[in-house]
N, C-alpha and C positions, 0 to 999 in steps of 0.2 A: 091481759096476762098473755103472758105465752106460752106456749104448747108444753114448753119445758116445767112447770108451772103448774099442769091440768095434768100428770103422770100422777097418779093414783099406784100402780103395780107396776113392777121390776120382775122383770121374768130372768130369768142367773141361768144359765146353762152353761155347765162345764165341758170341755171335749175334747177325748181320745182316742183317739187311735179305732173308729167308728168305722164301717161300711159304709162307704158314701149311699148305695137307698135304704136304706136306715135312718141316717143322717135324713135324709132330704124329706122320708116321709115325716118324722118325728116332728120337723119342723112346720112341713105344712098342718100338721096338727096343730101345732101354736101357732100359728099364721092364724085359720080356719076362722072367720069369725072377730075380731080381735078388735075390743072398744078402741075407740082414741086416745083412750086417759093407758094403752099399757108400753110398756115398750119394754124389745126382749134384747139381751146382753146374753153373747155368745165367745164364750172362751174358749182360745182355740190355743191351749194347754200342750201343744205340738210346737209348734213355734212353722207351720206351711213342711215338715217333716211326711205329715202325708196328707191327700186330696180335703180333708176336712179343712184347713185353712182356706184353702180355693175357696170351696162349697158357702163356706160362711159367707166371704168378702163380697159373691156375685147376692147372699141373701142380703145381705146393709145395703150394697146400690141397688136395688130392687125395689127393698121397702123403709122408707125412713125412719120407721120406731124399730128396725133394730139398728144393732150397735155391734162392731167383730171386730173383739180383743187378740193378738196374741203375746204366746209369752214362751221363753224355752218350757219345759217342760219339769213342773214342778209338786204339782201331784195337782187334786180334785181341790182341795181346803184353801191352796193358796191362788188356783182358780178362781175359785167361788168368793174369795175374800176381793181379788183384781174385780170384780162385778161387781161386788159391794161398791168399792172405792168407786166407780163408775156409774153406780144407780140415782137413780134422781125420784124417785117415785117414793110413793108414803107408806108404802106394803110393798116386799120383798118376797118374792117366790120363788122355792131351788124346782131345779127337773132337769136329770138326764136326757145325753140325748136320743138316745134310745125311746124314752116313756114319748107315747103319742096321748091327749090329750083328748076329751071324750067332748063334740061339739057342742054343751049344753056349759060348759068348765066356765069362762066367765060368767056369767048366769048365776050358779050355784056359789060360784066364791064372790058373788056381789051381794047374793041373797042371806047366806051366811053373816059376811060382815054388818 
């Protein structure tokens, strides 16, 4: 069974004009202690018009479970739908780029399900 078929959770994060430090802090909290069966889909809803597109490309290059997508600004709903179209997980989790996950987030979600 390949890694794609093992993905249980797809976390979709639409990103638009967020301060670079806040973006990195939020993304780092999502990656902290991430289990193998999680993918993170980052959707740049500003098509490289600011630093966000380059930051998410950096994360996608560094982490194999992170996918970076880019689109011309169409709004958060369209960005989430692009993420959904690319998601492989059994469950979908929506997050915002300035959300910070608690270190036990994945454990809590797993127990709740």
